[in-house]
C-alpha positions in Angstrom: 27.0 -9.0 -19.2 24.0 -8.8 -21.5 20.9 -8.0 -19.0 16.9 -8.8 -20.1 14.3 -7.0 -19.4 10.8 -7.9 -19.6 7.7 -6.4 -19.1 4.2 -8.0 -19.1 2.3 -5.1 -21.5 3.7 -2.6 -24.1 3.5 0.3 -21.8 5.8 -1.7 -19.5 8.9 -2.0 -21.7 8.2 1.4 -24.3 10.4 3.8 -22.0 13.2 1.1 -22.9 12.8 0.6 -26.1 13.2 4.7 -26.4 16.0 4.7 -25.3 18.1 1.8 -26.3 20.6 2.2 -29.6 21.9 0.0 -32.2 18.2 -1.5 -31.7 17.3 -4.7 -33.6 14.0 -6.8 -33.4 13.9 -10.3 -33.7 11.0 -12.4 -33.8 11.0 -16.4 -32.3 7.7 -17.8 -33.1 4.6 -15.2 -31.8 7.3 -13.9 -29.0 9.3 -10.3 -30.5 12.5 -9.6 -28.8 14.3 -6.0 -29.2 18.1 -6.5 -28.8 20.4 -3.4 -28.2 22.6 -1.2 -26.0 20.8 0.2 -23.5 22.8 2.7 -21.2 25.8 1.6 -22.1 24.7 -2.5 -21.6 23.7 -4.7 -23.6 20.4 -5.5 -23.4 17.4 -8.1 -24.6 14.1 -6.6 -23.8 10.6 -8.2 -24.2 6.4 -7.4 -23.2 5.8 -11.2 -22.5 1.7 -11.2 -22.3 0.4 -11.6 -19.3 0.5 -14.6 -16.9 2.6 -16.5 -15.3 3.5 -18.8 -18.8 4.0 -16.2 -21.5 5.9 -14.9 -18.4 8.2 -18.3 -17.3 8.0 -18.6 -21.7 9.8 -15.2 -22.3 12.5 -15.7 -19.6 13.6 -19.0 -20.8 13.7 -18.2 -24.0 16.1 -15.0 -22.8 18.2 -17.6 -21.5 18.7 -20.0 -24.1 18.3 -18.0 -27.2 19.4 -14.8 -26.0 22.4 -15.8 -23.3 20.7 -13.3 -20.8 22.8 -13.4 -17.6 20.7 -11.6 -15.3 16.6 -10.8 -15.2 14.7 -7.8 -14.5 10.8 -7.5 -14.5 9.7 -4.3 -14.3 5.9 -3.2 -14.3 3.4 -2.5 -12.2 1.2 -4.6 -9.6 -1.8 -4.2 -6.9 -1.0 -2.6 -3.5 -1.9 -5.2 -0.7 0.3 -4.2 2.4 -1.3 -1.6 4.1 1.5 0.7 3.8 1.1 1.2 0.6 -0.4 3.2 -1.5 -0.9 3.8 -5.5 3.0 4.7 -7.2 5.3 3.1 -4.2 7.3 0.9 -4.9 7.8 -3.0 -4.3 11.4 -4.5 -5.0 11.1 -8.0 -4.6 13.1 -10.2 -2.0 11.0 -13.2 -1.9 8.2 -14.4 -4.2 4.8 -17.5 -4.3 2.6 -18.6 -6.1 -1.0 -17.4 -4.8 -3.2 -19.6 -7.0 -0.5 -22.8 -6.4 0.5 -25.2 -3.8 4.7 -24.4 -3.0 5.1 -27.6 -1.4 4.2 -29.1 -5.3 7.7 -26.9 -6.0 9.6 -28.3 -3.0 8.6 -32.2 -3.0 8.8 -32.7 -7.0 11.3 -31.8 -9.6 12.9 -28.8 -9.4 13.1 -28.6 -5.8 13.3 -25.3 -5.0 12.6 -24.4 -1.3 11.9 -20.7 -2.7 11.8 -17.8 -5.5 14.5 -15.2 -3.9 15.8 -12.3 -5.8 19.4 -11.6 -6.1 20.3 -9.5 -3.1 23.0 -7.2 -4.9 20.4 -6.5 -7.3 17.6 -5.9 -4.7 20.3 -3.2 -3.5 21.0 -2.1 -7.1 17.3 -1.6 -7.6 16.8 -0.1 -4.1 19.8 2.7 -4.9 18.3 3.3 -8.1 14.9 3.8 -6.7 16.6 6.3 -4.1 19.0 7.9 -6.9 15.4 9.2 -8.7 12.9 12.1 -7.4 9.8 10.3 -7.1 8.3 13.0 -5.0 6.0 11.2 -1.9 6.5 7.7 -3.2 8.2 5.2 -1.0 10.4 2.3 -2.0 9.4 -1.5 0.1 11.6 -4.4 -0.4 9.1 -7.7 0.5 7.3 -10.8 -0.8 5.3 -10.8 -4.2 2.5 -13.3 -5.1 1.8 -13.9 -8.2 -1.4 -15.7 -10.1 -3.1 -15.6 -13.0 -5.8 -13.8 -12.0 -6.4 -9.7 -11.6 -7.1 -8.9 -7.9 -10.3 -6.9 -7.7 -11.8 -8.1 -4.4 -11.2 -7.2 -1.0 -12.2 -10.8 -0.2 -9.8 -12.5 -2.3 -7.3 -9.3 -1.0 -7.9 -10.6 2.1 -7.5 -14.3 1.5 -4.2 -14.0 0.1 -2.8 -11.4 2.6 -4.0 -14.5 5.0 -2.3 -17.3 3.0 1.0 -15.3 1.4 1.5 -12.1 3.5 2.8 -10.0 0.5 3.7 -7.2 0.0 1.7 -6.6 -3.5 0.5 -9.2 -5.9 0.7 -9.2 -9.9 0.8 -11.9 -12.2 4.4 -12.6 -13.7 7.1 -12.3 -10.6 7.4 -15.8 -9.3 7.0 -17.1 -12.8 9.9 -15.0 -14.3 12.1 -15.8 -10.4 11.2 -20.0 -11.0 12.5 -19.9 -14.3 15.4 -18.1 -13.4 15.8 -20.0 -10.2 16.2 -23.4 -12.2 18.4 -22.2 -14.8 20.8 -20.1 -11.7 20.3 -16.6 -13.1 20.1 -13.6 -10.9 16.8 -11.5 -11.0 14.9 -9.2 -9.6 11.4 -7.9 -9.9 10.0 -4.5 -9.6 7.0 -3.3 -9.2 4.9 0.1 -9.1 1.9 0.1 -7.6 -0.9 1.4 -9.7 -4.2 0.2 -7.4 -4.7 -1.7 -4.5 -6.5 -4.5 -5.5 -9.7 -3.6 -4.5 -13.2 -3.5 -6.4 -11.7 -0.1 -7.5 -8.6 -1.7 -8.9 -9.9 -2.0 -13.0 -10.4 2.0 -12.7 -7.3 2.6 -10.8 -5.1 0.7 -12.8 -6.3 2.0 -15.7 -5.6 5.8 -14.6 -2.3 5.1 -13.3 -0.7 1.8 -15.5 1.4 4.2 -17.9 3.0 6.5 -15.5 3.0 3.3 -12.9 4.9 1.5 -15.6 7.1 4.6 -16.7 8.2 4.6 -12.7 9.2 1.4 -12.7 11.1 1.5 -16.2 12.8 4.9 -15.1 14.4 2.5 -12.1 15.7 0.1 -14.3 17.6 2.7 -16.6 18.9 4.2 -12.9 20.0 0.6 -12.2 21.6 0.0 -16.0 23.6 3.5 -15.6 25.1 2.5 -12.6 26.1 -0.6 -12.9 29.8 -0.9 -13.5 30.6 -4.5 -15.0 
């Protein structure tokens, strides 16, 4: 079993790269991948860059060129749901685009009714969270909304809530899930909150980026450590 692990920013994959053994750097065009062993599992890791297109390209490369059979997207996000606080975790059950009409996915190729994560991988992510001491942080399973926009406005945030009702918002997860769904590859998105997607989001994300990224990466490491296949 080969795992593909994607983080948008370098900070979201740094901990994973540090833990890898027999690591080999592979360049595909402008994209860099690291193959090796992580927690006794065969993996390929990449920092895809920010945004949906970068994320989808990287996911497809992992599937086509590296034979990834399961994909995890790890990183940070902005909290949307009122129960969430900074450093809480959201594990994807369903994903949507907040800047793209879902009917274009349903009514035209590739005819996708929804973008839903693997139930087994959701369960594994939650169990991994529970196995790690996260202090006061909580873990939620729910919808994640993606779009090519950093949300730092209460007005925009409230519009996304009204239209899509997600737990959190970020910029890559739905695109990775979209690529995986088209290819019948199980996936899950793991996000630790770095901000509240409001007027203070930029400062909060800067302050909490590193610790939130490590938080998500720690869950990935625990997932791989507990994997039996």
